[in-house]
N, C-alpha and C positions, 0 to 999 in steps of 0.2 A: 388979493384975488388969487395969486398963485398958491398961497397957503391953504385957502379954502378948497381949491381944486385938488391939491395934494391930499387933503383930508378926505375929500369925497372919493378919490381914487383908492385910497387905502381902505376906506369903509367898504367900497364895492368889492375889492379883492378879498377882504376878510369874509364878506358875506358869501362870495362864490366858494371860498375854501370851506366855510361852514356847511354849505349845501352839499358840496362834493363829499365831505366827511360823513354827513348824515346818510347820503345815498350809499356810500361804501359800507358803512356799518350795517345798514339795512340789508344790503345784498349778502354780506358775510353771515349775518344772523339767519337769513333765509336759507342760505346754502347749508349751514350747519344743521338747521332744523330739518331740511329735506334729507340730508344724509342720515340723520338720526332716525327719521321715520322709515327710510328705505332699509336701514340696517336692522332695526329692532321691531318694527311694527308692520308695515305694509310694503310690498314690493310688486311692481308690475312685471309681467312676463308676456311673451308672444309665443303662440303655439306654432312650431315649425313643421310638424308632420301630422299624419292622419291616424296615429296610433290610438287616439282616444275618441275617434268617431263613434257615434254621432253626438256624444256628449260635448266634445270640443272639436272644432274644425280648424284646419290650417288657416292661420292668419288671425284667429281670435286673440284679442288682448285681454288678459285676466289679471285680477288682483289676488295676491297670496298673503294670507295672514301668517306672519312670522312669530308673533308673540304667543299664540295659542299653545304651541308645543315648547315654548321657551327658546327665544332667539339665541343663536350662537354668537358669542363675542368674537369679532374678527381676529384672526391670527392666533387663536387659542382653541382649546378643546372645552372651554367653559361655556355652559348654557345658562341663560337666565331662568328663573323659576317658571314652570309651565302652568298654564291654566288647566290643561288635561293632557293625557297621553294620546298618541295617534290610535284610532280605532278602525275596525273593519268598515269598509265602505268609503272612508275618507279618500278624496283625491289629493294626493300629496306631490309636492315638488321636492326633489332631492338631488344631491350631487351624485352623478352616475358612478357606481362602483367600478364600472368598466372604463371610465374616462373622467378623472377628477376635474377636467376643464369644462365639462358639460353638465347642464342641469336637465333632468328628466322629469316627466310628469306621468304618473300612473295611479291606478286605484289600489288601495291597500286591501289585501285579501286575507292574510293570516299573519299572526304575530308569534313571537318567541314561545316555544313550548308546544305549539299546535302542529298537527299534521295536515297537509294539504294535498289534494289529488284532483286532476282534471279528468272527468269521466263523462263521455257522451255529450260533450258540450257544456256540462255543468261543473261547478266547483264544489268539492266536498272538503269540509274542514272538520277534523276529528270524526270522520266517517259520516258527518251530517251534511246533507245538501244545503247550500245557501239559497234561501228562497226570497230574500229581500229583493224588491223590484230593481234596484240598481245592478244586481247581478243577473236576475232572471231575464232581463231585456237583451242580454248579450249571449252569443254562442262563443264558448272558449275552446280553442283548438289545442290538441296535443301536438307536440313536435313529431316530425317523422322519425321513425326508428333509425333511419340511415343518416339523420342529421347529426353530424359530429359536434356541432356547436351547441346542441341542446343538452343541457345537463339535468334540468329539473322539471321537465314537462312532458315526458313520454307516457305512452299508455301503460296503465297498471303500475304506475310509479307513485308511491306515497313518499312525500318529502317532509322531514321534520325541520321546522324552522328554528334556528339557533336563538338563544336568549338574547334580548336587546336588539333583535333584528326583525325584519318584516319581509313578507313575500308579496310582490306587487305584480299586477297584470294591466295591460292596456285594454280598454273597453273594446277596441277593435283588434282582438288578439291575432287575427289572421295577418295583420300588418304591424306587429309591435315587437320591438326588442325589449324584453322585460325579464322578470326573475326566472322564466323558463330557460333563458340562455346564459345569463351572467350571475344568477344566484340572488343573494339576499341583500336588503338595504339596512345597514347598521343605523341605529338611532342617531348617531352623531352626524350622519349624512343628510338628515332631513332638514330641509329649508323651511317648509311651512305648509299650510293647508290652502288649496285653491278654493276661493269663496265666491267669486263673481266674474262673469264676462262683462266687460265695460265697453268693448268696441269689437265690431261695428255696432251702430245703434240698434239695428234690427235683431241683434243677437244678445242684447243685454238681458241677463238673467242671473239668479242665484244658482250656484252649482250644487248638485246633489249626487 
């Protein structure tokens, strides 16, 4: 009787160990998969300020496509192959040139080799006014001439964007710290393209 009981106890213990091992392995695989997806494919962000109103509101939770521009390999300067390069009108998330500990979100206005000017509330790239609806719906402000922090957004100021860099503005430029103040976004700083608001439910939409 005792031998049978001991066998049953051993069997139960082995069964419990097998179940625990299976759960641990499943959790580890799930964590690795989630980390891989977050690092190289899709990452969630929350909007902290009103610099992109009314496209993005404070508290909106968004998904950012990281592989479209070639996700950056952590702790290196190497990027995976890109599906395409960032283009005018994209809403991009990037490491802030003014503070590497922060991620910013703005709209891409001009790229390397182009000139950009803010004139009477509109944006001119290479002397041509941007007429795409994503730009026409917003009024873009010049910085005040007396604003010492403004480097690239004063009246009658044409800016040449350096190669492999981008000029970005907030859709709500009256309340946005953007390229007018701290300059250009290097390609290496770009995290990804904002593609979707997923929270709150009544704000769910594809971003344009």
